[in-house]
C-alpha positions as CSV (number, residue, x, y, z in Angstrom):
1,M,-1.8,-78.5,61.1
2,A,-2.9,-75.0,60.2
3,I,-2.6,-73.8,56.5
4,N,-1.4,-70.2,56.1
5,L,-4.0,-69.0,53.4
6,K,-1.3,-65.9,52.3
7,E,1.4,-68.4,51.5
8,F,-0.7,-70.2,49.7
9,G,-2.3,-67.6,47.9
10,E,1.2,-66.1,47.2
11,S,2.3,-69.5,45.9
12,F,-0.2,-70.2,44.1
13,G,-0.5,-66.8,42.2
14,A,3.4,-67.6,41.7
15,Q,2.8,-70.3,39.3
16,F,0.9,-68.3,36.7
17,R,3.6,-65.7,36.5
18,D,6.1,-65.3,33.7
19,L,4.2,-67.9,31.5
20,R,4.7,-66.4,28.1
21,G,7.6,-68.0,25.7
22,L,6.7,-71.3,28.1
23,H,5.6,-74.4,26.1
24,P,2.2,-75.3,28.2
25,G,3.8,-78.9,28.8
26,L,6.3,-77.2,30.8
27,W,4.1,-74.9,32.9
28,P,2.8,-75.5,36.9
29,L,0.2,-77.7,37.4
30,A,-2.1,-74.7,38.4
31,P,-2.1,-73.0,35.0
32,R,-2.6,-76.7,33.7
33,M,-5.3,-77.9,35.5
34,A,-7.0,-74.2,34.3
35,S,-6.4,-74.0,30.9
36,A,-8.1,-77.6,31.2
37,L,-10.3,-77.0,32.6
38,G,-10.9,-74.0,30.5
39,V,-10.8,-75.9,27.7
40,L,-13.7,-78.8,28.7
41,I,-16.1,-75.7,29.4
42,V,-15.8,-74.7,26.1
43,V,-16.0,-78.1,24.8
44,L,-19.3,-78.4,26.6
45,F,-20.5,-75.1,25.4
46,F,-20.3,-75.8,21.7
47,G,-21.2,-79.2,22.2
48,W,-24.3,-78.4,23.6
49,F,-25.0,-76.0,21.2
50,F,-23.9,-78.0,17.8
51,Y,-25.5,-81.2,18.9
52,W,-26.8,-81.6,22.8
53,D,-29.5,-78.8,22.0
54,G,-30.6,-80.8,18.8
55,Q,-30.3,-84.1,20.5
56,L,-32.5,-83.1,23.8
57,E,-35.2,-81.6,21.0
58,E,-35.6,-84.9,19.4
59,I,-35.8,-86.4,22.5
60,D,-39.1,-84.6,23.2
61,Q,-40.5,-84.3,20.4
62,G,-40.0,-88.6,20.6
63,R,-41.8,-88.5,24.4
64,Q,-44.6,-86.0,23.0
65,E,-45.3,-88.6,20.0
66,E,-45.1,-91.5,22.1
67,V,-48.2,-90.1,24.6
68,K,-49.8,-89.3,21.2
69,L,-49.2,-93.0,19.8
70,K,-50.5,-94.6,23.8
71,D,-53.3,-92.5,23.3
72,E,-54.3,-93.8,19.9
73,Y,-53.8,-97.4,21.1
74,R,-55.8,-97.4,24.1
75,K,-58.7,-95.8,22.0
76,K,-58.2,-98.5,18.8
77,M,-58.3,-100.7,21.8
78,Q,-61.2,-100.0,23.4
79,Q,-62.7,-100.1,20.2
80,A,-61.7,-103.2,19.1
81,I,-63.5,-104.7,23.1
82,N,-66.6,-102.5,22.1
83,L,-66.5,-103.9,18.0
84,D,-68.5,-106.7,19.4
85,A,-71.6,-104.0,21.0
86,L,-71.1,-102.6,17.7
87,K,-71.8,-104.6,15.1
88,E,-74.4,-105.4,17.0
89,Q,-76.1,-101.7,17.0
90,R,-75.3,-101.8,13.4
91,K,-77.9,-104.7,12.9
92,L,-80.0,-102.7,15.3
93,V,-79.6,-100.1,12.9
94,Q,-80.0,-101.4,9.7
95,Q,-83.0,-103.6,10.5
96,Y,-84.8,-100.2,11.2
97,V,-83.9,-98.8,8.3
98,A,-85.4,-101.9,6.9
99,T,-88.5,-101.6,8.2
100,M,-88.4,-97.6,8.0
101,E,-88.2,-98.4,4.3
102,K,-91.0,-100.7,3.9
103,Q,-93.4,-98.1,5.6
104,L,-92.4,-95.5,2.7
105,P,-94.1,-96.8,-0.4
106,S,-92.4,-96.5,-3.8
107,K,-93.7,-94.2,-6.4
108,A,-96.1,-96.9,-8.0
109,E,-97.8,-97.5,-4.8
110,M,-98.3,-93.4,-4.2
111,D,-102.3,-94.2,-5.8
112,A,-102.3,-97.1,-3.1
113,L,-101.8,-94.9,-0.5
114,L,-103.8,-91.9,-1.5
115,S,-107.0,-94.3,-1.8
116,D,-106.3,-96.1,1.6
117,I,-106.4,-92.2,3.2
118,N,-110.1,-92.0,1.1
119,Q,-111.4,-94.8,2.4
120,A,-110.3,-93.7,6.1
121,G,-112.9,-91.2,5.9
122,L,-115.0,-93.2,4.2
123,G,-115.3,-95.4,5.9
124,R,-116.4,-93.6,9.0
125,G,-119.0,-91.5,7.4
126,L,-117.6,-88.9,7.1
127,Q,-117.8,-85.8,3.8
128,F,-114.8,-85.2,2.2
129,D,-115.3,-81.4,1.1
130,L,-111.8,-81.6,-0.1
131,F,-109.1,-84.1,-0.8
132,K,-105.9,-82.5,-3.0
133,P,-103.0,-83.5,-3.5
134,G,-100.5,-80.7,-4.0
135,Q,-96.6,-81.0,-5.4
136,A,-94.4,-83.8,-4.1
137,V,-91.3,-82.1,-3.1
138,V,-88.2,-84.3,-3.8
139,K,-85.3,-84.4,-0.3
140,D,-82.3,-86.2,-0.8
141,Y,-83.8,-89.3,-0.2
142,Y,-87.2,-89.8,-0.3
143,A,-90.6,-87.0,-1.6
144,E,-92.5,-85.8,0.4
145,L,-96.7,-85.7,-0.6
146,P,-98.2,-82.6,0.8
147,I,-102.5,-83.3,1.0
148,D,-105.1,-80.7,1.4
149,I,-108.0,-82.1,3.3
150,K,-111.3,-80.8,4.7
151,L,-113.3,-83.1,6.7
152,T,-116.8,-83.1,8.3
153,G,-118.7,-85.1,11.0
154,S,-119.2,-85.8,14.0
155,Y,-116.3,-85.3,16.9
156,H,-116.1,-88.9,17.6
157,D,-115.6,-90.0,13.5
158,L,-113.6,-87.6,13.4
159,G,-111.6,-88.7,16.0
160,E,-111.6,-92.2,15.2
161,F,-110.4,-91.2,11.5
162,V,-107.0,-89.3,12.9
163,A,-106.8,-93.1,14.8
164,D,-107.3,-95.2,11.2
165,I,-104.1,-93.0,9.6
166,A,-101.7,-93.5,12.6
167,K,-102.9,-96.9,12.1
168,L,-102.0,-97.2,8.4
169,P,-99.2,-99.6,7.2
170,R,-97.5,-96.8,5.6
171,I,-96.5,-93.0,7.0
172,V,-98.8,-90.7,7.0
173,T,-98.1,-87.2,9.2
174,L,-101.1,-84.7,10.3
175,N,-100.3,-81.3,10.3
176,N,-102.0,-77.7,10.9
177,L,-104.9,-79.2,12.6
178,A,-108.1,-77.1,12.8
179,I,-111.8,-77.8,13.7
180,S,-114.4,-75.3,13.0
181,S,-118.1,-75.2,12.8
182,G,-119.7,-76.9,9.9
183,K,-122.2,-75.6,8.7
184,D,-125.8,-77.6,9.1
185,V,-124.7,-80.1,12.1
186,G,-121.1,-81.8,13.8
187,L,-117.8,-80.1,12.8
188,S,-115.2,-79.2,10.0
189,L,-111.2,-80.4,10.4
190,D,-109.2,-78.9,7.8
191,V,-105.5,-81.0,8.0
192,V,-102.4,-81.1,5.7
193,A,-101.7,-84.8,5.3
194,K,-98.1,-85.5,4.3
195,T,-96.9,-89.0,3.1
196,F,-93.7,-89.8,1.9
197,R,-92.0,-92.3,-0.8
198,Y,-88.3,-93.1,-1.7
199,L,-87.0,-92.0,-4.3
200,D,-86.5,-94.7,-7.5
201,K,-83.0,-95.5,-9.2
202,D,-83.4,-92.0,-11.8
203,E,-85.3,-89.7,-9.0
204,V,-81.3,-90.4,-7.0
205,L,-79.1,-89.9,-9.6
206,A,-80.8,-86.4,-10.8
207,Q,-80.2,-85.4,-7.1
208,A,-76.7,-86.3,-6.8
209,S,-76.4,-84.8,-11.0
210,A,-78.3,-81.9,-9.2
211,K,-76.2,-81.6,-6.3
212,K,-73.1,-81.8,-8.2
213,A,-74.1,-79.2,-10.6
214,A,-74.9,-76.4,-7.1
215,K,-71.0,-77.3,-6.2
216,K,-69.3,-76.1,-9.5
């Protein structure tokens, strides 16, 4: 059956005429449906503006927090998996630190170390033209003692002296080495030997107090 659009349009429009003064319950079907649709649109708009929009933001924040917590969980899980390996590494580091500490003499042992350095030169038949310990430089957890040394002897004996210093049980480094011809026979070696010692309790406390005072 063909629909006459013109007649349908006239019939539909006629339902919206002469509605003033009539109770909405008495309106024809088309105006009532149009009014209901308008009310629904208004309700949806205000519902979105005052309620649903805020909830969507909370949901979005919750999703971001979920992603963050998942990342933290993965990191902590990885740490838990590697915990045994980390403990083993910590033991190795502690052993290494303990070994290094044993190579650092105390203040009372410094004289013996200086004597060892001196004997290393005399044992190779070298002549000491200079053996002058300098002023100790205090660091965070240790003190550095420079020693100005000048030796005279053969090239071979000087090389053996350097090797003997490297074999000492304590840490001694040789710096600023300079070799020149001796006055009579052989060569002359100028060097700054540096040895290190750990700080005693009083020195550690003094360092901590100095740091606090510097921060104020």
